[in-house]
Backbone as numpy.savetxt, mean C-alpha at the origin, in Angstrom:
# Nx Ny Nz CAx CAy CAz Cx Cy Cz
-15.69 -29.08 -33.53 -14.40 -28.80 -32.94 -14.26 -27.30 -32.64
-14.69 -26.47 -33.57 -14.61 -25.02 -33.37 -15.51 -24.60 -32.21
-16.65 -25.18 -32.11 -17.59 -24.84 -31.02 -16.98 -25.21 -29.67
-16.33 -26.35 -29.58 -15.68 -26.76 -28.33 -14.57 -25.78 -27.98
-13.78 -25.38 -28.96 -12.71 -24.41 -28.73 -13.27 -23.08 -28.21
-14.32 -22.58 -28.84 -14.93 -21.32 -28.41 -15.48 -21.46 -26.99
-16.13 -22.58 -26.71 -16.66 -22.81 -25.37 -15.54 -22.83 -24.34
-14.45 -23.56 -24.61 -13.33 -23.63 -23.67 -12.67 -22.26 -23.48
-12.52 -21.51 -24.55 -11.94 -20.18 -24.44 -12.82 -19.27 -23.58
-14.13 -19.30 -23.81 -15.06 -18.49 -23.01 -15.01 -18.91 -21.54
-14.93 -20.20 -21.30 -14.84 -20.71 -19.92 -13.55 -20.23 -19.27
-12.44 -20.27 -20.01 -11.16 -19.80 -19.49 -11.22 -18.31 -19.12
-11.77 -17.49 -20.00 -11.89 -16.04 -19.73 -12.76 -15.80 -18.50
-13.86 -16.51 -18.41 -14.77 -16.37 -17.27 -14.08 -16.75 -15.97
-13.42 -17.92 -15.93 -12.74 -18.36 -14.71 -11.59 -17.44 -14.35
-10.87 -16.95 -15.33 -9.77 -16.04 -15.07 -10.27 -14.74 -14.45
-11.40 -14.23 -14.91 -11.93 -12.99 -14.35 -12.39 -13.22 -12.91
-12.95 -14.39 -12.61 -13.38 -14.69 -11.24 -12.18 -14.83 -10.32
-11.14 -15.53 -10.77 -9.96 -15.74 -9.94 -9.17 -14.47 -9.71
-9.17 -13.56 -10.66 -8.39 -12.33 -10.49 -9.17 -11.27 -9.73
-10.49 -11.43 -9.56 -11.28 -10.47 -8.79 -10.84 -10.50 -7.34
-10.65 -9.33 -6.73 -10.22 -9.25 -5.35 -8.71 -9.28 -5.19
-7.98 -9.41 -6.29 -6.53 -9.38 -6.20 -6.00 -8.04 -6.68
-6.79 -6.98 -6.54 -6.37 -5.67 -7.02 -5.23 -5.10 -6.18
-5.16 -5.43 -4.89 -4.16 -4.85 -4.02 -2.91 -5.71 -4.01
-1.89 -5.23 -4.69 -0.65 -5.97 -4.71 0.50 -5.00 -4.87
1.62 -5.31 -4.22 2.80 -4.48 -4.35 3.42 -4.76 -5.70
3.68 -3.72 -6.46 4.22 -3.87 -7.79 5.71 -4.20 -7.73
6.43 -3.59 -6.78 7.88 -3.66 -6.78 8.45 -4.90 -6.11
7.78 -5.46 -5.14 8.38 -6.55 -4.38 7.32 -7.54 -3.94
7.78 -8.72 -3.58 6.87 -9.73 -3.06 6.57 -9.36 -1.61
5.30 -9.09 -1.27 4.98 -8.67 0.08 4.95 -9.84 1.04
5.01 -9.51 2.35 4.77 -10.51 3.38 3.31 -10.88 3.34
2.98 -12.06 3.82 1.57 -12.43 3.86 0.90 -11.69 5.00
-0.40 -11.48 4.86 -1.16 -10.76 5.87 -2.58 -11.27 5.87
-3.01 -11.82 6.99 -4.39 -12.31 7.05 -5.28 -11.39 7.85
-4.72 -10.45 8.58 -5.52 -9.51 9.38 -5.30 -8.11 8.89
-6.10 -7.69 7.97 -5.88 -6.37 7.37 -6.81 -5.31 7.91
-7.71 -5.66 8.81 -8.62 -4.67 9.33 -9.85 -4.51 8.48
-10.12 -5.44 7.60 -11.35 -5.40 6.82 -11.08 -5.28 5.34
-12.01 -5.76 4.55 -12.03 -5.53 3.12 -10.89 -6.12 2.34
-10.52 -7.35 2.55 -9.51 -7.99 1.73 -8.13 -7.88 2.32
-7.19 -8.46 1.63 -5.83 -8.53 2.12 -5.02 -7.33 1.63
-4.28 -6.74 2.54 -3.39 -5.63 2.20 -1.97 -6.16 2.22
-1.24 -6.07 1.11 0.14 -6.54 1.12 1.00 -5.68 2.04
1.91 -6.32 2.73 2.76 -5.63 3.70 4.22 -5.92 3.37
5.03 -4.88 3.42 6.47 -5.04 3.19 7.22 -4.32 4.29
8.19 -4.99 4.89 9.02 -4.37 5.93 10.16 -3.63 5.26
10.43 -2.40 5.75 11.51 -1.59 5.17 12.46 -1.14 6.27
13.64 -0.67 5.87 14.65 -0.15 6.77 14.75 1.36 6.56
14.47 2.13 7.60 14.51 3.60 7.47 15.92 4.16 7.35
16.93 3.34 7.59 18.30 3.82 7.44 18.67 3.96 5.96
17.81 3.44 5.09 18.01 3.56 3.65 16.93 4.48 3.09
17.22 5.10 1.93 16.18 5.85 1.24 15.39 4.84 0.43
14.10 4.78 0.64 13.26 3.76 0.05 12.39 4.34 -1.06
12.54 3.81 -2.28 11.74 4.22 -3.43 10.73 3.12 -3.72
9.49 3.50 -3.95 8.44 2.52 -4.20 7.58 2.94 -5.37
7.14 1.97 -6.13 6.10 2.16 -7.11 5.10 1.06 -6.80
4.04 1.41 -6.10 3.13 0.38 -5.62 1.68 0.79 -5.71
0.84 -0.22 -5.74 -0.60 -0.04 -5.63 -0.90 0.00 -4.15
-2.15 0.29 -3.76 -2.44 0.35 -2.32 -1.87 -0.85 -1.56
-1.17 -0.55 -0.49 -0.50 -1.54 0.34 0.15 -0.84 1.51
0.89 -1.60 2.33 1.46 -1.05 3.55 2.94 -1.37 3.67
3.68 -0.40 4.18 5.09 -0.56 4.52 5.18 -0.51 6.04
5.93 -1.41 6.64 6.10 -1.33 8.09 7.57 -1.20 8.41
7.86 -0.51 9.51 9.24 -0.23 9.87 9.34 0.03 11.36
10.58 -0.07 11.85 10.84 0.20 13.26 11.45 1.59 13.38
10.97 2.34 14.35 11.51 3.68 14.62 11.57 3.86 16.13
12.77 4.12 16.65 12.99 4.28 18.09 12.40 3.14 18.91
12.58 1.91 18.42 12.14 0.73 19.15 10.66 0.39 19.02
9.90 1.18 18.27 8.47 0.93 18.08 8.19 0.66 16.60
7.12 -0.10 16.33 6.75 -0.42 14.95 5.64 0.50 14.46
5.82 0.98 13.23 4.86 1.86 12.58 4.59 1.35 11.17
3.54 1.88 10.57 3.23 1.55 9.20 2.87 2.80 8.43
3.25 2.82 7.15 2.79 3.82 6.20 1.95 3.06 5.19
0.69 3.40 5.12 -0.19 2.68 4.20 -0.64 3.61 3.09
-0.40 3.18 1.87 -0.97 3.85 0.71 -2.41 3.35 0.63
-3.34 4.19 1.06 -4.74 3.76 1.20 -5.51 3.86 -0.10
-5.14 4.81 -0.94 -5.87 4.96 -2.19 -5.28 6.04 -3.06
-5.68 6.00 -4.32 -5.22 6.97 -5.31 -6.45 7.39 -6.11
-6.70 8.70 -6.17 -7.85 9.17 -6.92 -7.60 10.59 -7.41
-7.88 10.82 -8.67 -7.77 12.15 -9.29 -6.41 12.79 -9.05
-5.33 12.01 -9.17 -3.98 12.56 -9.05 -3.53 12.81 -7.61
-4.28 12.32 -6.65 -3.95 12.52 -5.23 -3.83 11.15 -4.57
-2.79 10.97 -3.76 -2.60 9.73 -3.02 -2.93 9.96 -1.55
-3.67 9.02 -0.97 -4.02 9.09 0.45 -3.13 8.12 1.22
-2.48 8.62 2.26 -1.61 7.83 3.11 -2.14 7.81 4.53
-1.92 6.69 5.22 -2.23 6.55 6.64 -0.93 6.27 7.39
-0.78 6.86 8.56 0.32 6.55 9.46 -0.28 5.73 10.59
0.27 4.53 10.82 -0.35 3.58 11.73 0.64 3.16 12.81
0.18 3.07 14.05 0.97 2.54 15.15 0.75 1.03 15.17
1.81 0.26 14.93 1.71 -1.20 14.87 2.39 -1.87 16.06
2.69 -1.13 17.11 3.48 -1.66 18.21 2.62 -2.20 19.35
1.84 -3.24 19.05 1.02 -3.82 20.12 1.01 -5.34 20.07
1.93 -5.93 19.33 1.98 -7.37 19.23 1.10 -7.93 18.12
0.19 -7.14 17.60 -0.65 -7.55 16.47 -0.26 -6.69 15.28
1.01 -6.70 14.94 1.57 -5.77 13.96 0.78 -5.58 12.70
0.15 -6.62 12.19 -0.48 -6.49 10.88 -1.95 -6.16 10.96
-2.53 -6.17 12.14 -3.95 -5.87 12.28 -4.12 -4.37 12.52
-5.02 -3.74 11.78 -5.22 -2.29 11.92 -6.67 -2.00 12.21
-6.88 -1.24 13.28 -8.21 -0.73 13.60 -8.12 0.79 13.59
-9.27 1.45 13.60 -9.30 2.91 13.52 -8.48 3.58 14.62
-8.45 3.00 15.82 -7.73 3.64 16.92 -6.21 3.55 16.75
-5.72 2.73 15.84 -4.28 2.62 15.61 -3.78 3.60 14.55
-4.69 4.22 13.81 -4.30 5.19 12.79 -3.96 6.51 13.49
-2.67 6.89 13.43 -2.22 8.13 14.06 -2.63 9.35 13.26
-2.53 9.25 11.94 -2.89 10.37 11.09 -3.12 9.88 9.67
-3.75 10.73 8.89 -3.93 10.46 7.47 -3.74 11.78 6.73
-3.30 11.68 5.49 -3.09 12.89 4.70 -3.13 12.54 3.23
-3.39 13.55 2.42 -3.39 13.44 0.97 -2.25 14.29 0.42
-1.55 13.76 -0.57 -0.52 14.56 -1.23 -0.61 14.38 -2.74
-0.16 15.43 -3.44 -0.13 15.44 -4.90 1.31 15.20 -5.36
1.47 14.91 -6.62 2.80 14.70 -7.19 3.69 15.91 -6.92
4.92 15.64 -6.51 5.88 16.69 -6.23 5.86 17.19 -4.80
4.85 16.85 -4.04 4.76 17.30 -2.65 5.51 16.36 -1.72
5.98 16.93 -0.60 6.66 16.17 0.45 5.89 16.39 1.75
5.60 15.32 2.44 4.89 15.40 3.72 5.86 15.02 4.83
5.97 15.90 5.84 6.77 15.62 7.03 5.86 14.90 8.03
6.37 13.81 8.62 5.57 13.02 9.55 6.29 12.93 10.89
5.59 13.31 11.94 6.10 13.22 13.31 5.53 11.95 13.95
6.32 10.89 13.97 5.85 9.60 14.47 5.68 9.59 15.98
6.66 10.11 16.70 6.65 10.03 18.17 6.05 11.26 18.84
5.45 12.13 18.06 4.73 13.31 18.54 5.57 14.20 19.47
6.85 14.41 19.05 7.72 15.29 19.81 7.87 16.66 19.15
7.08 16.91 18.11 7.12 18.19 17.42 8.16 18.27 16.31
8.91 17.18 16.06 9.92 17.16 15.01 9.56 16.12 13.96
9.87 16.43 12.72 9.61 15.48 11.64 10.55 14.29 11.78
10.00 13.09 11.75 10.79 11.87 11.87 11.03 11.19 10.52
10.03 11.24 9.64 10.19 10.70 8.30 9.57 11.68 7.30
9.97 11.51 6.05 9.45 12.33 4.96 8.91 11.40 3.89
7.73 11.72 3.37 7.15 10.95 2.28 6.98 11.90 1.11
7.62 11.56 0.00 7.55 12.39 -1.21 6.83 11.62 -2.30
5.79 12.22 -2.84 5.07 11.61 -3.96 5.72 12.08 -5.25
6.40 11.15 -5.92 7.11 11.47 -7.15 6.20 11.48 -8.37
5.13 10.69 -8.32 4.21 10.63 -9.44 3.18 9.54 -9.25
2.20 9.54 -10.15 1.14 8.53 -10.14 1.07 7.93 -11.54
1.01 6.61 -11.60 0.90 5.91 -12.88 -0.50 5.36 -13.02
-1.14 5.72 -14.12 -2.47 5.18 -14.39 -2.31 3.75 -14.87
-3.28 2.92 -14.51 -3.21 1.50 -14.83 -4.38 1.08 -15.69
-4.14 0.10 -16.54 -5.21 -0.41 -17.39 -6.21 -1.24 -16.60
-5.82 -1.77 -15.44 -6.74 -2.58 -14.64 -7.51 -1.75 -13.63
-7.50 -0.45 -13.78 -8.25 0.53 -12.98 -7.72 0.75 -11.57
-6.60 0.13 -11.21 -5.98 0.41 -9.92 -4.66 1.11 -10.21
-4.61 2.41 -9.96 -3.41 3.18 -10.22 -2.32 2.84 -9.21
-1.09 3.21 -9.52 0.02 3.01 -8.58 0.68 4.35 -8.33
1.29 4.47 -7.15 1.98 5.70 -6.75 3.47 5.43 -6.69
4.24 6.37 -7.17 5.70 6.33 -7.11 6.09 7.30 -6.00
6.62 6.77 -4.90 6.93 7.65 -3.76 8.20 7.20 -3.05
8.73 8.12 -2.25 9.96 7.89 -1.50 9.66 8.07 -0.02
10.22 7.17 0.81 10.14 7.30 2.26 11.56 7.39 2.77
11.85 8.44 3.53 13.21 8.59 4.09 13.12 9.20 5.47
14.18 9.00 6.22 14.29 9.51 7.58 14.77 10.93 7.54
């Protein structure tokens, strides 16, 4: 009986590790929209936001999409390493909103905790949105999360 229990427990741990592999990218704060076209390498969770509100997030790598001046854009938290978060600004206004290729990435930047990045979406020389990195939380599952604010 003990041997069967040990075998079943080992099987459970093994299957659980297989099923959870590849699910590293998930939004911590909210249930994301589904996305089947992420531009490669697994699924990136996507959440639509309203820029008329100040948006606070604590999330693992994922994407926020929003409308600005009638066009759709995305802010993607691409990665977190050594206390620095990498963000991508993406033009999503082509009817394939959730699919991202290299030519759709308008810019990328790295910021540290406490820094604010001004982003010019429509390339008119004026900052349209601000992204502030409030902090980074280390995770036991090896995928850190970033605490950041997006505002107009």
